[in-house]
C-alpha positions as CSV (number, residue, x, y, z in Angstrom):
1,M,109.0,96.6,106.2
2,T,105.4,95.5,105.7
3,P,104.4,92.1,107.0
4,P,103.8,89.5,104.3
5,K,100.3,88.7,103.3
6,N,98.9,85.3,103.8
7,R,96.5,83.3,101.5
8,T,93.4,84.2,103.4
9,G,93.6,87.9,103.0
10,G,96.8,89.3,104.4
11,E,97.4,91.2,107.6
12,S,93.7,92.0,108.2
13,A,93.0,88.3,108.6
14,R,95.7,88.1,111.3
15,N,94.0,90.9,113.2
16,G,90.7,89.0,113.2
17,N,89.1,91.4,110.6
18,P,87.3,89.7,107.7
19,P,89.3,89.8,104.6
20,R,88.0,91.5,101.6
21,G,85.7,89.3,99.6
22,G,86.1,86.5,102.1
23,R,84.2,84.9,104.9
24,P,84.5,86.0,108.5
25,A,87.1,84.1,110.4
26,R,85.6,81.2,112.4
27,V,85.7,81.8,116.1
28,A,85.8,78.8,118.4
29,G,82.7,78.5,120.6
30,P,82.4,76.9,124.0
31,Q,83.4,73.2,124.1
32,R,80.6,70.7,124.9
33,T,81.2,68.5,127.8
34,P,80.1,64.8,128.0
35,G,76.5,64.5,129.0
36,S,75.6,67.9,127.8
37,G,72.7,66.6,125.7
38,R,74.7,66.1,122.5
39,R,73.5,63.1,120.5
40,P,76.1,60.3,120.1
41,R,77.7,60.1,116.7
42,R,76.4,57.5,114.3
43,G,78.6,54.4,114.6
44,A,79.8,55.3,118.0
45,A,80.5,52.5,120.4
46,K,77.5,51.4,122.5
47,P,77.8,50.9,126.3
48,A,79.1,47.5,127.2
49,V,76.4,44.9,127.9
50,P,76.8,43.4,131.4
51,Q,78.2,39.9,131.4
52,V,75.7,37.2,132.2
53,D,76.6,35.3,135.4
54,V,76.3,31.6,134.6
55,H,78.0,30.5,137.9
56,D,75.8,28.3,140.1
57,P,77.3,28.1,143.6
58,D,75.4,24.8,144.2
59,G,76.6,23.3,140.9
60,I,79.5,21.1,139.8
61,R,82.9,22.4,138.6
62,L,82.8,22.8,134.9
63,Q,86.1,21.0,134.2
64,K,84.9,18.0,136.2
65,L,81.7,17.7,134.2
66,L,83.6,17.9,130.9
67,A,86.0,15.2,132.1
68,Q,83.2,12.9,133.2
69,A,81.6,13.3,129.8
70,G,84.7,12.0,128.1
71,I,85.8,15.3,126.6
72,G,89.3,14.7,128.0
73,S,91.4,14.6,131.1
74,R,90.7,17.1,133.9
75,R,93.8,19.0,132.9
76,A,92.9,19.0,129.2
77,C,89.4,20.3,130.1
78,E,90.9,23.1,132.2
79,Q,92.9,24.1,129.1
80,L,89.8,24.1,127.0
81,I,88.2,26.5,129.4
82,T,91.1,28.9,129.7
83,D,91.5,28.9,125.9
84,G,87.9,30.2,125.6
85,R,86.6,27.1,123.8
86,V,83.8,26.3,126.4
87,A,80.4,28.2,126.6
88,V,77.7,27.9,129.2
89,D,74.2,29.1,128.0
90,G,75.9,30.9,125.2
91,V,78.5,32.7,127.4
92,V,82.2,31.9,127.0
93,V,83.7,30.8,130.3
94,R,87.4,31.2,131.0
95,E,87.6,30.9,134.7
96,L,88.3,27.5,136.3
97,G,86.2,28.1,139.4
98,V,82.8,28.2,137.6
99,R,80.2,25.7,138.7
100,V,77.2,24.8,136.6
101,D,74.0,22.8,136.9
102,P,74.0,20.1,134.1
103,T,70.3,19.5,134.4
104,R,69.3,23.0,133.3
105,Q,72.3,24.6,131.6
106,A,73.6,24.0,128.1
107,I,77.3,23.5,127.7
108,H,79.1,23.7,124.3
109,V,82.7,22.9,123.4
110,D,83.9,24.3,120.2
111,G,80.3,25.0,119.3
112,E,79.1,21.5,119.9
113,R,76.6,20.6,122.6
114,V,77.9,18.2,125.3
115,A,75.5,15.9,127.1
116,L,76.2,16.3,130.8
117,D,72.9,15.4,132.4
118,E,73.2,11.8,133.7
119,T,69.4,11.5,133.9
120,R,69.1,11.7,130.1
121,V,68.7,8.5,128.1
122,Y,69.5,8.2,124.4
123,L,68.8,4.8,122.8
124,A,68.9,3.2,119.3
125,F,66.2,0.5,119.1
126,N,65.8,-2.0,116.3
127,K,62.1,-2.3,116.0
128,P,60.9,-5.7,114.6
129,T,58.0,-5.9,112.2
130,G,54.6,-6.5,113.8
131,V,55.4,-4.1,116.7
132,V,53.4,-0.8,116.9
133,T,55.2,2.4,117.6
134,T,53.6,3.3,120.9
135,M,54.3,2.8,124.6
136,D,50.9,1.3,125.3
137,D,48.6,-0.2,122.6
138,E,44.9,-0.3,123.5
139,L,44.3,-3.3,121.2
140,G,46.9,-5.4,123.1
141,R,49.3,-5.6,120.1
142,P,53.1,-5.9,120.8
143,S,54.4,-2.4,121.4
144,I,57.8,-0.7,122.1
145,Q,57.2,-0.8,125.8
146,D,57.4,-4.6,125.7
147,Y,61.1,-4.3,124.9
148,L,62.1,-1.6,127.5
149,E,61.8,-3.5,130.8
150,R,65.4,-2.5,131.6
151,H,64.6,1.2,131.2
152,P,62.2,2.5,133.9
153,E,62.5,6.1,132.5
154,R,59.6,7.7,130.6
155,L,60.9,7.6,127.1
156,F,59.7,9.3,123.9
157,H,60.0,7.6,120.5
158,V,61.3,10.0,117.9
159,G,58.9,9.7,115.0
160,R,57.2,6.5,114.0
161,L,57.7,3.3,112.0
162,D,54.8,1.5,110.3
163,V,53.9,-1.8,112.0
164,D,55.2,-3.6,108.8
165,T,58.5,-1.6,108.8
166,D,61.5,-2.6,110.9
167,G,64.7,-0.9,111.8
168,L,66.0,2.1,113.6
169,L,63.9,4.0,116.1
170,L,65.4,6.6,118.5
171,L,64.2,6.7,122.1
172,T,65.0,9.4,124.6
173,N,63.7,11.3,127.6
174,D,65.2,14.5,126.2
175,G,61.9,16.1,125.2
176,E,63.4,19.1,123.4
177,L,65.7,17.0,121.3
178,A,62.9,14.6,120.4
179,H,60.7,17.5,119.3
180,R,63.4,19.0,117.1
181,L,64.3,15.8,115.5
182,Q,60.7,15.4,114.3
183,H,60.1,19.0,113.4
184,P,60.0,19.6,109.6
185,K,62.0,22.9,110.2
186,Y,65.2,20.9,110.8
187,G,64.7,18.5,107.9
188,V,66.6,15.6,109.6
189,P,67.1,12.9,106.8
190,K,66.1,9.3,107.3
191,T,67.6,6.4,105.3
192,Y,65.6,3.3,104.3
193,V,66.5,0.1,102.5
194,A,63.6,-1.4,100.5
195,V,63.1,-4.6,98.6
196,I,61.0,-3.9,95.5
197,P,60.1,-5.8,92.3
198,A,62.6,-5.8,89.5
199,P,63.7,-5.0,86.8
200,L,64.1,-1.3,87.5
201,P,64.0,1.4,84.8
202,R,67.2,3.5,84.5
203,D,65.4,6.7,85.3
204,L,63.8,5.5,88.5
205,G,66.2,7.4,90.8
206,R,65.8,10.6,88.7
207,R,62.0,10.4,88.9
208,L,62.1,10.0,92.7
209,R,64.5,12.8,93.2
210,E,62.5,15.1,90.9
211,G,59.3,14.3,92.8
212,V,56.2,12.2,92.4
213,E,52.7,13.3,93.0
214,L,50.8,11.8,95.9
215,D,47.3,12.3,97.1
216,D,48.5,14.7,99.7
217,G,51.0,16.6,97.6
218,P,54.3,16.0,95.8
219,A,57.1,14.1,97.5
220,R,60.8,14.1,96.6
221,A,63.7,11.8,97.6
222,D,66.9,13.4,98.8
223,G,68.9,10.4,97.6
224,F,68.4,7.1,95.8
225,R,70.7,4.2,94.8
226,V,70.4,0.6,93.8
227,V,72.2,-1.6,96.4
228,D,71.7,-5.0,94.7
229,S,69.6,-6.5,91.9
230,Q,68.5,-10.1,91.7
231,P,66.0,-11.9,89.3
232,G,62.6,-10.6,90.2
233,K,63.6,-8.2,92.9
234,A,66.0,-5.4,93.8
235,I,67.3,-3.8,97.0
236,V,67.3,0.0,96.9
237,E,68.3,2.7,99.4
238,I,66.2,5.9,99.6
239,V,66.8,9.0,101.7
240,L,64.0,11.3,102.8
241,H,63.6,14.2,105.2
242,E,59.8,14.1,105.2
243,G,57.8,12.2,107.8
244,R,54.4,11.8,106.2
245,K,52.6,8.6,106.9
246,H,53.7,5.6,104.7
247,I,55.7,8.1,102.6
248,V,58.3,5.6,101.3
249,R,55.8,2.9,100.5
250,R,53.5,5.4,98.7
251,M,56.4,6.9,96.7
252,L,57.7,3.6,95.4
253,E,54.2,2.4,94.7
254,A,53.5,5.6,92.7
255,V,56.4,4.7,90.4
256,G,55.3,1.2,89.9
257,H,57.5,-0.7,92.4
258,P,55.5,-1.5,95.6
259,V,57.5,-2.3,98.7
260,I,58.0,-6.0,99.5
261,S,59.9,-5.2,102.8
262,L,61.2,-2.0,104.3
263,T,63.9,-1.2,106.9
264,R,65.1,2.1,108.3
265,T,68.8,2.1,108.7
266,Q,69.7,5.7,109.7
267,V,68.2,8.8,111.3
268,G,70.4,11.9,110.9
269,P,73.9,11.0,111.9
270,I,72.8,7.8,113.8
271,H,73.2,4.4,112.1
272,L,71.4,1.2,113.1
273,G,74.6,-0.7,113.0
274,D,74.6,-4.3,114.2
275,V,71.9,-4.0,116.8
276,R,69.7,-7.1,116.6
277,Q,65.9,-6.9,116.2
278,G,64.2,-6.2,119.5
279,R,67.4,-4.9,121.1
280,T,68.6,-1.4,122.1
281,R,72.0,0.2,122.5
282,A,72.9,3.4,124.3
283,L,74.1,6.2,122.0
284,T,77.7,7.3,122.5
285,E,78.6,10.8,123.6
286,A,79.8,11.6,120.1
287,E,76.5,10.5,118.6
288,V,74.5,12.6,121.1
289,R,76.6,15.6,120.3
290,A,76.0,15.0,116.6
291,L,72.2,14.9,117.2
292,Y,72.4,18.2,119.1
293,K,74.3,19.7,116.2
294,V,72.0,18.6,113.5
295,V,69.0,20.3,115.2
296,G,70.9,23.4,116.4
297,M,71.0,22.8,120.1
């Protein structure tokens, strides 16, 4: 009995002979071994990157710092760490024995920066009118420094307020935060309340949001609303992220409503609140975290 033929050419294919009209049977060559010079396949996994060691043997235990910052109890902070919700310098930490230096390392919980350096000062100051935004005025005019006798630290003022403008001014010795809050890249909004002549045209808000032309280029309001209207004057709120000199006054004057008085009530997530003129208040931990978040720190 003759053996059955297969689809590739019958018995001759079994014997290793090329079938008629077909291709020669493929013979397996020697197997390549790892490291033999063969290029890795596209998409192949890359070697693991070594984990960065954020542990500082001279530092403070991470859970203790978090508890001191008001994040939660020591036990709750330990749970945050073991759950992988805490990062130090961008590295997720899960071990409870890790120590860190709060003066040089950045700690985030659930993606939000936590202020742990006790040498840092964050203040909200209600600047009165007639006070210049400087720490030392060469002309002898009243300056911010005159109101900071209780704060010996070298503080930075975040941006400026005109001498005739009162309201919220942030003060800190966190140089990186102060720099980012002022940088146009981050577009931190500022809210002002202005008293201007009335009556107001219905399209005033639209004109300001669409933009008005100034001598140094166009300027647009991010938000505008009428707070109150009285005979002869109106109180309006305007939101801007620009920091050009006298920007609010120049915009309102350009639309025919020069400013009678001007107060800044908010910078980013920080509100002036009920701080009296000439007084300061320390920002809360939550407010500092909100500032970090708005500038990507």
